Each structure stands twice: as C-alpha cells, then as structure tokens.
N, C-alpha and C positions, 0 to 999 in steps of 0.2 A: 817570395813566391808561395802561393797557396795552391795546394793540389788536393785532388779527391780520389778516393778509392771506393768503388761500388762493389759490394759483395752480396751473396745470395740471402744470407740469414743472420740472425743475431749471433749465433754461435760462431759463424765465420768472422763477424765483426769483433767479438771478444778475442778470438785467436789472433787475428791480424793486428789488432791494437797491442796485444802482448808482444808480438814479434817486432812491431815498430819500436816499442819501448826498449826491448832487448837490443835492438840494432842502433839505438840512439838516433833515431830519425825524427825530424821535426817538421812542422807545417804541412802535415798530411791529415786530412779528415777522412773518416771511414763511415760510409752510410750503407744501410741495407737496401736492397731492391724494394722491399716492402717495409713501410714504417711500422706496421703491425703484422702479426702472424698471417701468413697466407699459405695456401695449400701447395702452390707451385711457384716459388719465388722467381725462377728463371723466366717464366712466361710473362712476367710483369716488367722485364727489362725495358721494353719499348716505352712504357708509360714513365718509368723512372728517368730515362734519358730526356724525354720531352719536358719533364718537370725541372730539370737542372738549369740553373742560371749560370750559363757557361762563362759569362763575363767576370765571374768571381774567381775563376781558376785559370791556371796556366797549363796544367796537365791533368788528365783524367785517366785513371786506371780501372780496368774491369776484371774482376776475378770470378770465374765460374768453376763448378766441379766438372771434371771430365765425365764422371758417371760411366755408363757403358758405351756412350757415344764416342769417346776418344777426343783427343786434343784438336785435331783438324776440324771436326764437325762443330765443336764448340766455338772455335774461332770464326767459322762460317756463320754460326748463329749470331755472334756478336756483330759481325759485319752487316748482317741483315737488319739488326736492330739499329745500328748507327745510321743506316740509310734514311731513317725517319727524322734525323736531325741534321745530317750533312751528307753530301753525295761525293765528297772528294777525299774520302779515307778508305783504305782497304788494308786491314791487318792480315799479315800472312804467317807470322810466327809470333810466339810469345816474347815478351821483354824487348820488343823493338818499337820505339816511338815512331808514330806516323802523324804528320802535321795536317790539320784541317785549316786551309787558308780561309775558308768560309767562316769558321767560328774563331779563328786565330787561337787554336788550342791544340795541344799534342794528346794523342790517345795511345794507350798501351794496354796489353792484356796479359793475364796469366791464367792458366788452367790448372786447378788443383788435381794432382794425380800422383800415383806411384806406378812406375812402369807403363805410363800412358793412359791409365784408367783409374777410376775411383773418385773419392771425394775427401772432404776434410777429415772424416773419421778414419779413412784409410791411412792418411798421413799421421794422424795422432797415434794410431796403433803401432806405427813404425818408430815413433820417437818417444814412446813412454819409457820412463827410466826407473820406476819403482817396481817392487814385487807385484805381480799381477796374477796371483793364484786364482782368485775368484773369477776374473775375466778369462784366464786361460782354460779353466775347466769347462767353459761354454763350448769348447771344441768337441768335448765328449757328448754334450747335450745335442749339438748339431749332428753328430754322427748317429746318435740315437734316433733323431728325427728322420734321417736318411734311411735308416734300417727299417723304419716304420712307414715308409712311403710319403713322408712329409718333406717340405722344402722351405728353406729360408734364403732369400737372396743375399749376396755378399754385402750389398749396401745396408740392408736391415740388420744383418749379423754384426757388421762393424759398428753400427750405431749402438746396438745392444751391448757389444763388447766394451765400448768406451764408457757407456753409462755405468756398467758394472765396475769397471776399473776406477772410475771417479767415486762412485757411491760406496763400494765395499773394500777395494784394495787401498785406497788413499785417504779415506775418511776414518777418523777414530770413532770409537763407540759413542763418545759424548757428542761428536759432530753429527753422527747419524741420527741422533735424537732431534736435531734441528736441521734436517737434511736440506730443506729448501733454502736455508741460509748458508750453510757451510759445505754442502755437497752438490751445489748446482754447477752447471758448466761454467758460468761466469766466475764463481769462486775457484774452480779448478784451474782456471787460466792464471790465477795469481799464486798458485802453489808451485813449488820446485819439484814437479813430477814429470816434466817434459824435457827432453834433450833438445834445447833450442839451437844447439851448435851441430846437430846432426847434418850430414852432407845431403840428405834428402831435401833439406830446406834451402840449399844453395841457390837454385833457380828462382825460388820465391823471394829470397833476399835480394837477388839481382833486380827482380821486378820492383821491389820497394826502393832500391837505390836509384832506379830510373826516374823516380818521382821526387828526387831531392832537387 
C-alpha cells in the first residue's frame, strides 16, 4: 500500500517525516503543496490535487494549519479543493477516512492546532524539551512592543520563538558559526529537542496511523 500526505510547507514536511520515523510508519510519502517556496501554500492546494496521479496511491491525507480560521473552516476549505478532482467525498471531521468511488481512493485530513487554533510552530512551542531561555525572553520583548503601541501576531511570534529556540537555545557556539548547516529547521528536526511523545501529538499520530 502506497499512501501520500500533502502538507503546506517544507517545514511541515520535515516535521511530519520526523514523526513518521518516530512512529515507525512505512510506505507514506510526504509532499508540499508547493514544490518550491510560495507566499501562500494553502491557496495552491487546488493545483496540487489536480497534479496528483491518484492511481499511484491507496490513501491521501491532507494536513493544513488551523491558523485563526479554526478546524471546521479548514476542513471546509479542503472539501472545496477536493471538488476539483472528485465530487463524491465530503470530509466532516479530522482522522476519518472517506472513500471516493470515482477515484477509488480514501481521503483523510488533519488540522494542525493547539486548542483549536494555531499552526506547526504553535505545536512545536508546546513540545520543546530543552532549556529555552533565549526564546522565553521574547515574551518580555513582546510586552515592550505592546507598551509602545506595536503589535506582533501570535503566528509571527510563534515562528520567531521557534527560530530563536533552534538557533540560540539548542545550537552550540560552534554550530552557530555554520548556522545554515547545523541550525536550520531541517537540522533541528533531527535533534533530540522535541518531546515527540507529548499528548498534544496524539491526534496527529492517529491521523498518521490511518494511512498505514
């Protein structure tokens, strides 16, 4: 059985591949919505689905970030995209396989979230397990911005937080001298700095198991 997972970005791909490895799951390919960098990966889901050769797969899973929209709106977004390739599938909840008789394939979705909202970085912030002084001190910086009438969104803050956690809290001084090699997101996924057994990941792991 060959199965496919579609994710929004390269960082999502690196994380999901790490979790697949940790969960000892085989025969699952992970592809980004965009082959190259794009400004808004989610808006390209329609094109990605049209480009898939569905006869190569038995099951296709789609992972999107909840962001501020929430889980239900993201599921609705996925359903609208699926209508471009088949008209006999309607996903209603995460982690539930739905069969397309037209394509002879099962579809399933998962929405990245913590308490219903957020994205990959929100999850990573919750499962970090190394000391995070550099990243944690950004809270004071954010409070300073607020006191001076400036604002940074939760999404941008979480991305900045994780970047600092990776670059300064979990990279040695020698690694920082070659940051692009040793302190990249891809490299960070190979380090033991994430609690991959955290209960926050339970639903995501169930999604992955549905593709076995």
